C-alpha positions as CSV (number, residue, x, y, z in Angstrom):
1,M,11.5,-3.6,32.8
2,T,11.8,-6.4,30.5
3,I,8.4,-7.7,28.5
4,T,8.0,-11.2,27.7
5,R,6.2,-11.9,24.5
6,R,2.9,-13.5,25.5
7,G,2.9,-10.3,28.1
8,F,3.6,-8.0,25.1
9,L,0.7,-9.3,23.1
10,F,-1.5,-9.3,26.3
11,A,-0.6,-5.7,26.5
12,T,-1.0,-4.9,22.7
13,A,-4.6,-6.2,23.1
14,A,-4.8,-3.8,25.9
15,L,-3.8,-0.6,24.3
16,A,-6.2,-1.5,21.7
17,A,-9.0,-1.0,23.7
18,M,-7.5,2.6,25.6
19,P,-9.7,5.7,25.0
20,V,-8.8,7.7,21.7
21,L,-6.0,10.7,22.8
22,R,-6.0,13.4,20.6
23,A,-2.6,14.4,19.6
24,T,-1.7,18.2,20.8
25,A,0.7,20.6,19.3
26,A,3.6,19.8,22.5
27,P,7.3,20.7,21.5
28,L,9.3,17.8,20.1
29,P,10.4,15.5,22.6
30,R,14.2,15.5,22.5
31,E,14.6,12.2,23.8
32,A,12.7,8.6,23.2
33,D,13.1,4.9,23.3
34,I,12.7,4.5,19.6
35,V,12.2,7.2,17.2
36,V,9.8,5.9,14.4
37,I,9.9,7.9,11.2
38,G,7.1,8.1,9.2
39,A,3.2,8.0,10.4
40,G,1.4,5.6,7.7
41,A,0.2,2.3,8.0
42,A,4.1,0.6,9.1
43,G,4.9,3.8,11.6
44,I,1.5,3.7,13.3
45,A,1.3,0.2,14.1
46,A,5.1,0.2,14.7
47,A,4.4,3.2,17.5
48,R,1.6,1.1,18.9
49,R,3.6,-1.6,19.4
50,I,6.1,0.4,21.6
51,M,3.7,2.0,23.6
52,A,2.1,-1.4,24.5
53,A,5.7,-2.7,25.4
54,N,5.7,0.8,28.1
55,R,8.7,2.4,26.0
56,K,8.9,5.9,25.0
57,V,8.4,6.5,21.2
58,V,8.3,9.7,18.7
59,V,6.8,9.4,15.5
60,V,7.8,12.3,13.4
61,E,6.0,12.7,9.9
62,A,7.0,14.8,6.8
63,A,3.3,15.7,5.9
64,S,0.8,17.6,7.5
65,Q,-1.7,14.1,8.3
66,I,-1.2,10.9,9.4
67,G,-1.7,8.3,6.7
68,G,1.0,7.9,4.3
69,R,-0.4,6.2,1.3
70,C,-4.0,5.8,3.6
71,I,-5.4,8.9,2.7
72,T,-9.0,9.4,2.8
73,D,-10.6,12.5,1.3
74,S,-13.4,14.0,3.0
75,T,-13.5,17.8,2.0
76,T,-13.2,17.2,-2.4
77,F,-17.2,15.5,-2.3
78,D,-20.0,15.3,0.0
79,V,-18.9,11.7,0.8
80,P,-15.2,10.2,1.8
81,F,-13.3,8.2,-0.8
82,D,-9.6,6.7,-0.4
83,R,-6.9,8.7,-2.3
84,G,-4.3,5.6,-1.4
85,A,-5.2,2.3,-0.6
86,R,-8.6,1.3,-0.7
87,W,-8.6,-3.0,0.4
88,M,-7.8,-5.0,3.5
89,H,-7.4,-8.6,3.0
90,N,-6.7,-11.7,5.2
91,P,-9.6,-11.1,7.5
92,E,-8.9,-14.4,9.3
93,T,-5.4,-13.1,10.3
94,N,-5.5,-9.7,9.4
95,S,-5.4,-7.8,13.4
96,M,-6.2,-4.2,11.4
97,I,-10.0,-5.5,10.9
98,R,-10.4,-6.8,14.5
99,L,-8.6,-3.0,15.6
100,A,-11.4,-1.1,12.8
101,R,-14.0,-2.8,15.0
102,S,-12.5,-1.4,18.4
103,A,-11.8,1.9,17.3
104,G,-15.6,2.1,16.2
105,L,-15.6,2.2,12.4
106,D,-17.6,-0.1,10.0
107,V,-15.8,-3.0,8.1
108,L,-17.5,-5.1,5.8
109,P,-16.6,-7.3,2.6
110,A,-16.1,-5.5,-0.4
111,P,-18.7,-6.1,-3.0
112,T,-18.0,-8.9,-5.9
113,G,-19.6,-7.6,-8.7
114,Q,-17.5,-7.3,-11.7
115,K,-18.2,-6.3,-15.5
116,M,-16.7,-6.8,-18.7
117,R,-17.2,-4.0,-21.1
118,I,-16.6,-5.0,-25.0
119,G,-17.1,-1.3,-26.7
120,R,-20.6,0.0,-25.8
121,R,-22.1,-3.2,-24.6
122,N,-21.4,-6.0,-21.7
123,A,-19.4,-9.0,-22.3
124,R,-21.6,-11.9,-22.5
125,A,-21.2,-14.6,-20.3
126,G,-19.2,-16.6,-22.9
127,E,-16.5,-13.8,-23.3
128,T,-16.2,-13.4,-19.5
129,E,-15.5,-17.0,-19.6
130,Q,-12.8,-16.6,-22.0
131,F,-11.4,-13.5,-20.7
132,L,-11.2,-15.3,-17.3
133,A,-9.7,-18.4,-18.9
134,A,-7.1,-16.0,-20.7
135,L,-6.2,-14.4,-16.9
136,V,-5.8,-17.7,-15.4
137,R,-3.5,-19.1,-18.2
138,A,-1.5,-15.7,-17.7
139,N,-1.4,-16.2,-14.0
140,R,-0.5,-20.1,-14.4
141,A,2.4,-19.2,-16.7
142,I,4.1,-16.6,-14.0
143,D,3.9,-18.9,-11.4
144,D,5.4,-22.0,-13.8
145,A,8.0,-19.7,-14.5
146,A,8.8,-18.6,-10.8
147,R,9.4,-21.9,-10.0
148,G,13.1,-21.7,-12.2
149,K,16.3,-21.3,-11.0
150,L,16.5,-17.8,-12.8
151,D,14.0,-15.0,-12.2
152,T,12.3,-13.3,-15.3
153,A,9.8,-10.9,-16.5
154,C,6.3,-11.9,-16.2
155,A,5.8,-10.5,-19.6
156,S,8.6,-13.0,-21.3
157,V,6.5,-15.8,-20.0
158,L,2.9,-15.0,-21.1
159,P,1.2,-17.4,-23.4
160,K,1.5,-15.9,-27.1
161,D,-2.1,-16.8,-28.1
162,L,-4.2,-14.4,-25.5
163,G,-6.2,-12.7,-28.4
164,D,-8.4,-10.0,-28.0
165,W,-7.8,-10.7,-24.1
166,A,-4.2,-9.9,-24.1
167,G,-4.4,-6.2,-23.1
168,A,-6.7,-6.8,-20.5
169,A,-4.9,-9.7,-18.9
170,E,-1.5,-7.8,-19.0
171,F,-3.1,-4.8,-17.3
172,V,-5.1,-6.7,-14.6
173,L,-1.8,-8.7,-13.7
174,G,0.6,-5.6,-13.9
175,A,-0.6,-2.4,-13.9
176,S,-3.8,-2.8,-11.8
177,F,-2.4,-5.3,-9.5
178,A,1.5,-3.8,-8.8
179,G,1.8,-0.1,-10.7
180,K,4.2,-1.6,-13.3
181,D,3.9,-3.3,-16.6
182,L,4.7,-7.1,-16.8
183,K,7.9,-6.5,-18.3
184,D,8.8,-4.6,-15.7
185,L,7.6,-7.3,-12.7
186,S,9.5,-10.2,-11.3
187,A,7.8,-13.3,-12.0
188,I,9.0,-14.6,-8.7
189,D,7.6,-11.7,-6.7
190,K,4.4,-11.8,-8.4
191,A,3.8,-15.4,-7.6
192,R,4.9,-15.3,-4.0
193,A,2.5,-12.5,-3.3
194,Q,-0.4,-13.8,-1.1
195,D,-4.3,-13.8,-2.6
196,R,-5.6,-11.1,-2.1
197,N,-9.3,-11.9,-3.5
198,A,-11.1,-11.2,0.3
199,A,-11.1,-7.9,-0.1
200,I,-12.2,-6.0,3.3
201,A,-13.3,-2.4,3.0
202,C,-13.6,0.2,5.8
203,R,-17.0,2.2,5.4
204,Q,-15.0,5.4,6.4
205,G,-11.9,4.9,4.5
206,L,-8.6,3.2,5.5
207,G,-7.0,6.9,5.9
208,T,-9.8,7.2,8.4
209,L,-8.8,3.9,10.2
210,I,-5.1,4.9,9.9
211,T,-6.1,8.2,11.6
212,R,-7.8,7.1,14.3
213,L,-5.3,4.2,15.4
214,G,-2.7,6.9,15.4
215,E,-4.8,9.2,17.5
216,Q,-2.6,7.3,20.6
217,A,0.5,7.9,19.4
218,P,3.0,11.1,19.9
219,V,3.0,11.9,16.2
220,A,4.8,15.4,14.8
221,L,3.2,16.3,11.7
222,S,5.1,18.4,8.9
223,T,8.2,17.3,10.7
224,P,10.7,15.6,7.8
225,V,13.8,14.3,9.0
226,S,17.0,15.6,7.2
227,R,19.5,13.3,8.5
228,I,20.1,10.1,10.4
229,A,23.6,9.1,12.8
230,W,23.3,6.0,13.6
231,S,25.7,3.5,15.2
232,N,25.5,-0.2,17.0
233,R,24.6,1.5,20.2
234,D,22.1,4.7,19.7
235,V,20.8,6.8,16.8
236,S,20.3,10.8,16.3
237,V,17.6,12.1,14.0
238,E,17.6,15.9,12.8
239,T,14.5,17.7,12.0
240,P,13.8,21.7,11.5
241,S,12.1,21.5,14.9
242,G,15.0,19.9,16.7
243,R,17.4,16.7,16.9
244,I,15.9,13.5,18.5
245,A,18.2,11.1,20.3
246,A,16.9,7.6,21.0
247,R,18.4,4.4,21.8
248,A,16.6,2.9,18.2
249,A,15.0,3.8,15.3
250,I,12.5,2.4,12.6
251,V,12.6,3.9,9.4
252,T,9.3,3.4,7.0
253,V,9.9,5.7,4.1
254,S,8.9,4.6,1.0
255,T,11.9,2.9,-1.3
256,N,11.7,6.0,-3.6
257,V,12.4,8.4,-0.8
258,L,15.1,6.1,0.7
259,T,17.1,6.1,-2.2
260,S,16.7,9.6,-3.7
261,G,19.0,11.1,-0.6
262,A,16.4,13.4,0.8
263,I,17.3,11.7,4.1
264,K,21.4,11.8,5.1
265,F,22.7,9.1,6.7
266,G,26.1,9.3,8.9
267,P,27.2,7.3,8.3
268,D,26.0,6.0,4.5
269,I,23.6,3.3,5.0
270,P,25.2,-0.1,3.2
271,K,25.2,-0.2,-0.7
272,R,23.5,-3.4,-0.3
273,T,20.4,-2.1,1.3
274,L,20.6,0.7,-1.2
275,D,20.8,-1.5,-4.1
276,A,18.1,-4.0,-2.3
277,A,15.8,-0.4,-2.4
278,S,16.6,0.2,-5.9
279,K,15.6,-3.0,-7.5
280,L,11.8,-2.2,-5.5
281,T,11.2,1.2,-6.9
282,L,7.2,2.4,-6.5
283,G,5.1,1.6,-9.3
284,S,2.5,4.2,-10.5
285,Y,-1.1,4.0,-9.6
286,D,-3.4,7.3,-9.5
287,R,-7.4,7.6,-9.3
288,I,-9.1,9.9,-11.5
289,V,-12.7,10.7,-9.3
290,L,-15.4,11.8,-11.2
291,Q,-18.8,12.8,-9.7
292,L,-21.7,11.5,-12.1
293,P,-25.2,11.8,-10.0
294,G,-28.0,10.0,-11.8
295,N,-25.8,6.6,-12.6
296,P,-25.6,7.7,-16.1
297,L,-23.8,4.5,-16.4
298,G,-26.2,2.1,-14.9
299,L,-24.0,0.3,-12.8
300,S,-24.7,-1.2,-9.4
301,R,-22.9,0.3,-6.0
302,D,-19.2,-0.6,-5.9
303,D,-19.3,-2.5,-9.3
304,I,-16.0,-2.9,-10.6
305,L,-15.2,-2.6,-14.3
306,I,-12.7,-3.6,-17.0
307,E,-12.8,-3.1,-20.8
308,Q,-11.6,-5.8,-23.6
309,S,-8.3,-3.6,-24.7
310,N,-5.9,-4.5,-27.2
311,S,-3.1,-2.6,-24.9
312,T,-2.3,-1.2,-22.0
313,R,-3.5,2.2,-22.5
314,T,-7.0,1.2,-20.2
315,A,-8.2,1.8,-17.1
316,L,-10.3,0.0,-14.1
317,M,-13.3,1.6,-12.5
318,L,-15.0,1.3,-8.9
319,A,-18.5,2.9,-9.8
320,N,-20.9,4.5,-7.4
321,I,-18.2,4.1,-4.5
322,G,-20.3,3.2,-1.3
323,G,-23.3,3.8,-2.9
324,S,-22.9,7.2,-3.6
325,S,-22.7,9.6,-7.1
326,L,-18.8,9.0,-7.2
327,C,-17.0,7.0,-9.8
328,S,-13.2,6.2,-9.6
329,I,-11.3,5.5,-12.7
330,D,-7.7,3.9,-12.0
331,V,-4.7,4.3,-14.1
332,G,-1.2,2.4,-13.6
333,G,1.8,1.2,-15.4
334,S,4.1,3.1,-17.4
335,F,0.6,4.8,-19.1
336,G,-0.4,5.7,-15.8
337,R,3.0,7.4,-15.0
338,D,3.0,9.2,-18.4
339,L,-0.6,10.4,-18.1
340,S,0.3,11.8,-14.5
341,E,3.1,13.7,-15.4
342,Q,1.3,15.2,-17.9
343,G,-1.0,16.9,-14.8
344,E,-4.8,16.7,-13.7
345,K,-6.3,18.4,-16.7
346,A,-5.1,15.2,-18.6
347,M,-6.2,12.8,-16.3
348,V,-9.9,14.2,-16.5
349,A,-9.4,14.3,-20.3
350,F,-8.5,10.5,-20.6
351,A,-11.3,9.9,-17.9
352,R,-13.8,11.4,-19.7
353,E,-12.7,9.9,-23.1
354,W,-12.9,6.5,-21.7
355,I,-16.2,6.8,-20.6
356,T,-17.3,8.0,-23.9
357,K,-15.5,5.0,-25.6
358,L,-17.5,2.8,-23.4
359,F,-20.8,4.1,-22.3
360,G,-21.6,7.4,-24.9
361,S,-21.2,11.0,-24.8
362,E,-23.9,11.8,-23.0
363,A,-22.7,9.6,-19.9
364,A,-19.3,11.7,-20.1
365,A,-21.4,14.9,-20.1
366,A,-23.0,14.3,-17.1
367,V,-19.7,14.5,-15.2
368,Q,-19.7,16.8,-12.7
369,K,-16.9,18.1,-9.8
370,T,-13.5,15.9,-10.6
371,T,-10.3,15.3,-8.7
372,A,-7.5,13.2,-9.4
373,T,-4.3,11.7,-7.3
374,R,-0.8,12.4,-8.5
375,W,1.2,9.8,-6.2
376,N,4.3,9.9,-8.1
377,A,4.4,13.6,-7.5
378,S,4.1,13.4,-3.9
379,P,7.3,14.3,-2.0
380,F,7.5,12.4,0.9
381,V,5.7,9.2,-1.3
382,M,7.2,9.7,-5.0
383,G,4.8,6.7,-6.1
384,A,2.4,4.1,-5.3
385,M,3.3,0.5,-4.0
386,S,6.7,-1.2,-4.5
387,A,7.2,-4.0,-7.2
388,S,10.3,-6.0,-7.9
389,S,12.0,-5.4,-11.1
390,P,13.1,-9.2,-12.8
391,G,15.7,-10.8,-10.2
392,G,14.8,-8.3,-7.5
393,Q,12.8,-10.7,-5.1
394,L,15.3,-11.0,-2.5
395,S,15.7,-7.8,-1.9
396,R,12.6,-7.6,0.3
397,K,14.4,-9.7,2.8
398,I,17.4,-7.8,2.6
399,L,15.5,-4.5,3.6
400,T,14.3,-6.2,6.7
401,E,18.0,-6.9,7.9
402,P,19.0,-4.2,11.1
403,I,21.2,-1.2,10.3
404,G,23.1,-0.5,13.7
405,N,20.0,0.2,15.9
406,M,18.0,1.7,12.5
407,F,15.3,-1.1,11.2
408,L,13.7,-0.6,7.9
409,A,9.5,-1.3,7.7
410,G,6.8,-0.6,5.0
411,E,5.1,-2.7,2.6
412,A,8.3,-2.9,0.5
413,T,9.6,-4.8,3.2
414,H,7.0,-7.5,3.3
415,E,7.9,-10.6,1.4
416,T,4.6,-11.7,0.5
417,L,2.1,-8.9,1.2
418,W,4.2,-6.3,-0.6
419,G,1.9,-3.4,-1.8
420,T,-0.9,-3.8,0.8
421,V,-2.2,-2.1,3.9
422,D,-1.7,-5.3,5.4
423,G,1.7,-5.9,4.7
424,A,2.7,-2.5,5.9
425,W,1.3,-2.8,9.3
426,E,2.9,-6.3,9.6
427,S,6.2,-4.7,8.9
428,G,5.4,-2.1,11.1
429,E,4.9,-4.4,14.0
430,R,7.9,-7.0,12.8
431,A,10.6,-3.7,13.0
432,A,9.1,-2.6,16.8
433,D,9.5,-6.3,17.8
434,A,13.0,-6.0,16.5
435,A,13.9,-2.5,17.9
436,L,12.6,-3.5,21.5
437,R,14.5,-6.8,21.4
438,K,17.5,-4.4,20.1
439,I,17.3,-2.0,23.5
440,G,16.6,-5.1,25.8
441,A,12.8,-4.3,26.0
442,L,11.3,-7.5,24.3
443,K,12.0,-11.2,25.4
444,D,10.9,-14.2,23.3
445,E,9.5,-16.9,25.8
446,S,8.8,-19.3,22.8
447,A,8.7,-19.8,19.0
448,D,7.8,-17.4,16.8
449,V,3.7,-17.1,17.0
450,P,2.5,-17.3,13.4
451,T,1.6,-14.5,11.5
452,Q,0.4,-13.3,8.0
453,S,4.2,-13.3,6.8
454,T,4.7,-17.0,8.0
455,K,1.4,-18.4,6.5
456,K,2.3,-20.1,3.3
457,R,0.8,-19.0,0.1
458,R,-2.5,-20.5,-1.5
459,A,-1.2,-23.0,-4.1
460,P,-3.0,-21.4,-7.7
461,R,-6.1,-23.0,-8.7
462,Q,-6.1,-25.7,-10.7
């Protein structure tokens, strides 16, 4: 049976309303129509799309849980928190938000409270306005540079007179946004990123959401792929649990994993593809989570706080997460990468030092239980979000090109929503459509239905 696009969209909607089925420890299937490598947002989105087309799919995941870079930790503290992706965006077009509600989860706009700290005091209204003005000027300079013929590093076009706000502006636009310093970030890639101001939170956590949506899919956990043999007719995927023969494959691993050689390909994947992935390496972004009972910092629920800094050796705080006593100190870019390499003890020490600098030693002394993420050391991810090096923005489109009967997906393959769970989800659906067409299971009736990837980026505010 060949399903039409219109019928396919109806089938996808019906799938969202199906009862949630828990995966069982069944033997690994030996064949499928399409095999999906990776059970993160992209992989689960692809699997659901394939299931809606009534085709056999199997998802193989190297880690011991569904989620990829969306992991909700419900065991370290008495309240859940996201170790990875934290927000969804674009509520008008984001299908994940509808799916979250259908799954019985709570989604709500992220609180907009933001504070700027100057030493041990809050910034005055006029000082905050100065910072925002510096941020707008820096962003506008990057947008202007992106209109040129040659791509360049964001840092090279920043205004030279940002003064006391230079460090904070660079941190917000670089390390905090993309996990890379502005000197390592493409101006075109930064300018083409869709606005992400309308953040949407899932109260139970984004990791919980992806896990819930993935419960319907046949997922084999703790099953790393060692080799993929591919051609224009079929694929063969090798794992420690056996080999899977399929008509097509969707590969959702990160760009760092793809270029690491952890998965062998026969024949080798094209140099054009590897070169593209190497220009979209993952930035560094980690969280140091502290339990601070009694709200010694005097901040509101989900307040976001940054400091006036003369360098990018700084952090962003999300305070009193969901009304709890947890505070997340987020570090990124080259400083965050160096700190993460020193280990969790050094990361927690920095967080205490940072709180002491901004709130005093008594506040830091109130810290109880702690934990820290170290995404760069995760063997199945090797970093945070993809960020294009100068001159590499076109690489995202290259990664969407078919490789025989293989298709790549993941946030790195999205030209405007890279670095987001929304982009990862949409890329999985795109790759699934392409794979289904390849095997003759999906036929377009008309022109493409508009999606987030076809929506024009809103012009920068003047």
